[in-house]
C-alpha angles and dihedrals in degrees: 000000000000091000094052090046093050094051093040092050092053091045090050093052093046090049094049097050097039090051087044092231089133134019117251090245094055092040092054091055105035101038097055093040093058094044091044089057093050091051088059101257091137114170089342087076088084093059094046091054094046092050087057092044087056093051089048097048096089089051092050089049091050094051094043094057098033088054089050095045097050091039088057092049091052089051093052090049102250092140101041092092091048091054091045089052091051094047087056091050097045101032115195096313111119090207092056088047092057092043087050089055090057092047093048093045091049094052095048092042092067086080086074095231118112096192095054093044093052091047093052096043093045091049093050100039112027092075088054092049090049095050093045094048092239121150112263086212086073089055095051092043095053092038092051095046096048092045093046092049092050092044087093094073111126095245091053123091104256099054090042090050092049094048092047094048093049097034093238129132113268091223092055088055096046109036099059086049094057093098087052092050087049091052091046091051089049090057092046091054093047089052091049094052091047089053089045093053090045091052089048089053093047094050090048091048095045100040112021090163089071104024108027123104111300092009125139094265097047098038115105119253111275094019130115105289093030113110103198142354100221129075117238089262092057096255123133126255137068109342092229102165091041089052093050093051091062116095137188112354093354098257095107115107116267111247141158095188114149094025127109088248098054102148089207100051114136093228096067115120107187093163089060096047092109094047093046090047094049093047092048091050091046087052092051091048094049089046090058093040088053094214097142133027106272094234092054090045092058092043090060092042091050091048094051096041089055094046095047100038097036112027095169112088093221089056091050089052092051094051093048088051094046091063097038095101094056089046096049090047097053100035092049092051090052095051091045087053086059088068089060096047093041093055094043093054102031098053089043096249092133094051092046091049092047091052092046092053092053092046099049092062108098120227091242088066092056097109089054096049092118093057088044090052089055091049093044090051090061099068094021098060088043095054094038140029124275088246090056094050100039097042099030111033106019098061091053092050092047091053091052091047089052088068090062096044097259110149119235091236090057090054092049090051093052090048096063096055092086097065097100088063095039093057089063094056117117084231091069109086092205094062092050088052092051096050092041094053091044089049091233127145113248091228091052089053094047090052092059104033109036098071092044091046088052092053091051092052096049090048089054092050095046091049090051091052093047096050091045097246088121107043134202119232 
């Protein structure tokens, strides 16, 4: 009964948010509460949820202060040059913008932290998507796919968990899977290009005045229909943002007022650019070295950023208030997700689901247990936390695989191939951060990303089998 209730609870949650019958925040609270009571939790459900809230408190604090820190850095102009550089690279082609999204996400994802990656990518690229009229769901889809694929790096969570649970070396798990990772990234970039081309066609169809042949968006720089040959920051190249600002017949004044890249915003601090850059780099280095808790690290960074860039108390209060809506949206989602995780673990649903997954595997499939582990990891890591899967299910599967001569390291390699799908789970705070900052509905994100993430996971698994990294008993 607990197995049925567990899967039905997750399915109900997914159905409600994807059909937009309930917001993710409400669904995360109401659905687990109802199913938890059906499971016999009674008044003990409160303790289950509070225990999960305690475990999520450090994550909530991290996201709260990370959002504030990077929001302040956007306000003071730290990312303006980065955005300008991306504009010069991708020009005014939506397909190249989406491809650039995958590239930027991939580079930043190498730090192993999804939340930081999504904050930086959203800060740098969301203004470009908005000014071009592109769908932000494309941004969340590409960013989520890329980060999920690279989530198997050895200093990231999944590979480290798999290695620790099975007592094998993390590099022995990761290095043979590099070709599988490369193939996964090839598929991700192919998806990114296809979505970019689709966005280009949609824009041409819906707004031919701006995007049709010979329009202001497609005319070469300096030709008729082109408004300028300089970028807003004065660099050379196609004046993308200036062109997008033009409306109607092209006679309206060029403006970027009201956007995150407004060159005249009062919060710009060009004289403090070097300081802000050095502080951000220092935070990233400390993040990788793991010398301080991440939440405390961003607390310090936020405090110093406010003190140096906005010495007046009234300005500090304004800056904190200006980012309050983003903070509330993300932190509330993380705390609401604690209701789901609390009920799953507190009622015993996770343990029952884990045991059922192991029991349903027939003995005849024993030699293929490594491949089955990879397939199981796809839904299992979506429905439950990485800790629950890698420390609960994987050791049991590995012990069974040992009877068929399957090495533990092969099982570990197979288990990490489900990460592209796992990263899209509502149980992952980073993905809640991504959709919240991009102002995208979680259901819309899932519609576009889940089937693509499934394909990427299966390609990585198949590649691992073909190159011999994942063996057959």
